[in-house]
Structure formats: C-alpha cells, structure tokens
C-alpha positions as CSV (number, residue, x, y, z in Angstrom):
1,M,0.0,0.0,0.0
2,K,1.1,3.6,-0.7
3,W,1.2,4.6,3.0
4,R,3.7,1.8,3.7
5,D,6.4,3.2,1.4
6,P,7.1,6.4,3.4
7,L,7.0,4.4,6.7
8,A,9.5,1.9,5.2
9,L,11.8,4.7,4.0
10,I,11.7,6.4,7.4
11,A,12.5,3.1,9.2
12,I,15.5,2.6,6.8
13,L,16.8,6.1,7.4
14,L,16.5,5.7,11.2
15,L,18.4,2.3,11.0
16,L,21.1,3.9,8.8
17,W,21.4,6.8,11.3
18,Q,21.7,4.4,14.2
19,A,24.4,2.4,12.3
20,M,26.4,5.5,11.5
21,Y,26.2,6.5,15.2
22,W,27.6,3.2,16.2
23,V,30.5,3.7,13.7
24,V,31.4,7.3,14.5
25,G,30.1,7.7,18.0
26,D,29.3,11.0,19.9
27,V,32.1,12.9,18.1
28,A,30.1,13.5,15.0
29,L,26.6,12.3,15.7
30,T,24.0,11.6,18.4
31,S,21.8,8.6,18.4
32,P,18.2,8.9,17.0
33,V,16.6,8.2,20.4
34,S,18.9,10.8,22.1
35,T,18.2,13.4,19.4
36,F,14.5,13.0,19.6
37,R,14.7,13.3,23.4
38,S,16.9,16.4,23.1
39,L,14.5,18.0,20.6
40,A,11.5,17.4,22.9
41,V,13.4,19.1,25.8
42,M,14.3,22.0,23.4
43,L,10.7,22.4,22.3
44,A,9.6,22.5,25.9
45,D,12.0,25.4,26.6
46,P,10.2,28.8,26.2
47,R,13.6,30.4,25.3
48,F,13.7,28.2,22.2
49,W,10.5,29.4,20.5
50,P,11.6,33.0,19.8
51,H,14.3,31.5,17.6
52,V,11.8,29.3,15.8
53,N,9.4,32.3,15.3
54,E,12.3,34.5,14.0
55,T,13.2,31.9,11.4
56,L,9.6,31.2,10.3
57,L,8.9,34.9,9.9
58,A,12.0,35.5,7.9
59,F,11.4,32.5,5.7
60,A,7.7,33.3,5.1
61,Q,8.6,36.8,3.9
62,G,11.5,35.6,1.8
63,F,9.4,32.8,0.2
64,A,6.5,35.1,-0.5
65,I,8.8,37.6,-2.2
66,A,10.5,34.8,-4.2
67,V,7.2,33.4,-5.4
68,V,5.7,36.8,-6.5
69,I,8.9,38.1,-8.2
70,G,9.8,34.7,-9.6
71,L,6.4,34.1,-11.1
72,G,6.3,37.6,-12.5
73,I,9.7,37.2,-14.2
74,G,8.8,33.8,-15.4
75,F,5.5,34.8,-17.0
76,L,7.1,37.9,-18.6
77,L,9.9,35.9,-20.2
78,G,7.7,33.0,-21.1
79,A,5.0,35.2,-22.8
80,H,7.5,36.9,-25.1
81,S,9.8,34.6,-27.0
82,M,12.5,37.2,-27.8
83,T,12.6,38.4,-24.2
84,G,12.8,34.8,-23.0
85,E,15.7,34.0,-25.3
86,V,17.6,37.0,-23.9
87,G,16.6,36.5,-20.3
88,E,17.0,32.7,-19.9
89,P,20.9,32.7,-20.2
90,I,21.0,35.5,-17.7
91,L,18.8,33.5,-15.2
92,V,20.9,30.4,-15.7
93,A,24.1,32.3,-15.1
94,L,22.6,33.8,-11.9
95,Y,21.5,30.4,-10.8
96,S,25.0,29.0,-11.2
97,I,26.6,31.7,-9.0
98,P,27.2,30.7,-5.4
99,K,24.9,33.0,-3.6
100,V,27.1,33.1,-0.5
101,T,29.4,35.4,-2.5
102,L,26.6,37.9,-2.7
103,Y,26.0,38.0,1.0
104,P,28.5,40.9,1.8
105,I,26.8,43.0,-0.9
106,I,23.3,42.2,0.6
107,L,24.6,43.3,4.0
108,L,25.8,46.6,2.6
109,I,22.5,47.2,0.9
110,V,19.9,46.2,3.5
111,G,22.0,45.9,6.7
112,I,22.3,43.2,9.4
113,G,19.2,41.5,10.8
114,M,15.8,40.5,9.5
115,P,16.1,42.4,6.2
116,A,19.3,40.5,5.3
117,K,17.8,37.1,6.1
118,V,14.7,37.9,4.0
119,A,16.7,39.2,1.1
120,F,19.1,36.3,1.1
121,G,16.3,33.7,1.3
122,A,14.4,35.4,-1.5
123,I,17.4,35.6,-3.8
124,Q,17.9,31.9,-3.4
125,G,14.3,31.1,-4.4
126,I,13.6,33.7,-7.2
127,V,15.6,32.2,-10.0
128,P,14.4,28.5,-9.9
129,I,10.8,29.7,-9.6
130,A,11.3,32.0,-12.6
131,L,12.9,29.3,-14.7
132,F,10.2,26.8,-14.1
133,A,7.4,29.3,-14.7
134,M,9.1,30.6,-17.9
135,N,9.5,27.0,-19.3
136,S,5.9,26.1,-18.3
137,I,4.6,29.0,-20.4
138,R,7.0,28.5,-23.3
139,N,6.3,24.7,-23.5
140,L,2.5,25.0,-23.6
141,N,0.8,23.2,-26.4
142,P,-0.3,25.8,-29.0
143,V,-3.7,24.1,-29.2
144,F,-4.5,25.7,-25.8
145,A,-4.2,29.3,-27.2
146,R,-6.2,28.3,-30.3
147,T,-8.9,26.9,-28.0
148,G,-9.2,30.2,-26.3
149,R,-9.6,32.0,-29.6
150,V,-12.2,29.5,-30.8
151,L,-14.2,30.1,-27.6
152,R,-13.8,33.8,-28.1
153,L,-12.2,34.3,-24.7
154,S,-10.4,37.5,-23.9
155,P,-6.6,37.2,-23.3
156,L,-7.1,37.5,-19.6
157,A,-10.0,34.9,-19.5
158,S,-8.0,32.6,-21.7
159,A,-5.0,32.9,-19.4
160,Q,-7.1,32.2,-16.3
161,R,-9.2,29.4,-17.6
162,I,-6.9,27.5,-20.0
163,L,-3.3,28.6,-20.0
164,L,-2.7,28.9,-16.2
165,P,-4.3,25.5,-15.3
166,A,-2.2,23.8,-18.1
167,A,1.0,25.4,-16.8
168,L,0.3,25.0,-13.1
169,P,1.9,21.6,-12.5
170,E,5.3,22.9,-13.7
171,I,4.8,26.1,-11.7
172,V,4.2,24.1,-8.5
173,A,7.3,22.0,-9.2
174,G,9.3,25.3,-9.4
175,I,7.7,26.5,-6.2
176,R,8.9,23.2,-4.5
177,V,12.5,23.9,-5.6
178,G,12.2,27.5,-4.5
179,F,10.8,26.5,-1.1
180,S,13.9,24.4,-0.3
181,L,16.4,27.0,-1.6
182,T,14.7,29.8,0.2
183,L,14.8,27.9,3.5
184,V,18.5,27.2,3.0
185,G,19.1,30.9,2.2
186,T,17.3,32.0,5.3
187,L,19.3,29.8,7.5
188,L,22.6,30.9,5.9
189,G,21.5,34.5,6.4
190,E,21.0,33.8,10.1
191,M,24.3,32.0,10.4
192,F,26.3,35.0,9.1
193,G,24.3,38.1,10.1
194,S,21.9,37.5,13.0
195,Q,21.6,37.2,16.7
196,R,18.4,35.1,16.7
197,G,17.0,32.2,14.7
198,L,17.7,28.5,14.1
199,G,20.6,29.3,11.8
200,Y,22.1,31.4,14.6
201,L,21.7,28.5,17.1
202,L,23.4,26.2,14.6
203,I,26.4,28.3,14.1
204,Q,26.8,28.9,17.8
205,A,26.5,25.1,18.4
206,M,29.1,24.5,15.7
207,N,31.5,26.9,17.3
208,L,31.0,25.1,20.7
209,H,31.0,21.7,19.1
210,N,27.6,21.0,20.7
211,M,26.5,18.0,18.7
212,R,23.3,17.6,20.7
213,T,22.0,21.0,19.7
214,I,23.2,20.7,16.1
215,M,21.4,17.4,15.6
216,S,18.2,18.5,17.4
217,V,17.9,21.7,15.3
218,T,18.8,19.8,12.1
219,L,16.1,17.2,12.9
220,L,13.5,19.9,13.4
221,L,14.4,21.5,10.1
222,V,14.3,18.2,8.3
223,I,10.9,17.4,9.7
224,F,9.6,20.8,8.7
225,A,11.0,20.7,5.2
226,A,10.0,17.1,4.6
227,S,6.4,17.8,5.7
228,V,5.9,20.9,3.5
229,N,7.6,19.2,0.5
230,A,5.3,16.2,1.0
231,V,2.2,18.5,0.8
232,L,3.6,20.3,-2.3
233,L,4.5,17.0,-3.9
234,A,0.9,15.7,-3.4
235,I,-0.5,18.9,-4.9
236,D,2.0,18.5,-7.8
237,R,0.9,14.9,-8.5
238,R,-2.8,15.8,-8.3
239,L,-2.4,18.6,-10.8
240,R,-0.4,16.5,-13.2
241,A,-3.0,13.7,-12.9
242,R,-5.8,16.2,-13.8
243,A,-3.7,17.7,-16.6
C-alpha cells in the first residue's frame, strides 16, 4: 500500500542513522533516540521558541517575495519569445553563481538582521521559480491558445481558464524547488548576520561543538522541510494527474 512506502523509508533512514552513530560515536553524531529526546526538551523550553518564530517569519517573507517576483519574471519571459531568449541565459548564469558570494553585498544594501535574512532567502528562491514558470509557459501546447480564440475568450480569461491550469503543474514544481532553496538561504543568512533564529543556534552550536544542539535543530528543520515538501508534492501529483 502507498502509505507503507514512506514508513519503510523512514525506518530505513533511522536504521542507517543508528548504524552511523555506532560507527562514528558521539564525536560527529548523536543517536536517534537521544536526538528526539533532546528535541523534545528543546521544544519545551520557552527560550527556544523566539528563535523558531524568527526563522519562520524571515522564511515566510522571503518565500512570498521569491514566489511573487519569480512568477512575475517567469510569466514575462515566457510570454515573449525574444525576451525569454535573452533572459534565460542570464537567469541560468545567476542560478550557477554561489549565492554566498553575494552576502556581503546584501549586508551593505539592507543591513544586518531581519532584512538581510529575508533578502538572502528570496534571492535563493527567485531564479528557480522564474525558470520553471518561464518554461511552463513556453512549452504549452499551441492548441490551448487556439482553443481560447475559438471560444472567443479575452486574453485575460484565456490565461485564467486555459493557460494557467495547463502550466500549473510545472509552476508548482518550481515552487517546490524555490521553497527548499529559500529555506537554505534564510538559514545561511541567520548564520552570518543575525543574533536570533535557528541558523544562529546552529552556528553557535558548531563553534562550541555542541552536537546535541546541532542534531536537534537539524532534525527539526528536516521534519519541517519534509512535511511541507510532501504537501507540495501531493499537490503537484494531483495537478499532473488532472492535466
């Protein structure tokens, strides 16, 4: 059954985790049981939740900006073939640049703190969302546009009723990629230019070689990312099945 596959995968990952712990010991890992126990203690500590709220707030803002700007750029480049041909190489080049190299520039522009985290997270997510949206529009079957003309729909109505639903599965796939990269960017921003947040806790724990905190925070982030990605993947599959 379908529900057994994720459970089997989780069980295998936990067994591999435990096996790696037996090999390397406490120097580089903590055991699964110990990590879950430490995470439970951390979640029960009121001092921990301001860091969670800080990261969620920065991520939510960065992700919203990445989706809006990314879709806007993607639709613009996808709707005009010449603009897309010029803009696509630029987007690919930007996508290949290690974004960490841009962080000093971002700090100079927006300053240290929440704006830097939001900006760095958004920059990570904009390009993949734009690329997926652009390709979803460019690769649409021409029959969809002709159908809109046959039905005498206005350009806006044709886009809303025919073109957007046809392109939506690819757009959601881009949003999935943008979600992951925006989360990574937000955490990196907290590591280098913040005094609060989960990224800040991670870099502090790394400096102190506190494996218990590192593993607990990492586990929390993995659970969050995996849960949201599972929801987006289910939406993606449903849209592709309908398409």
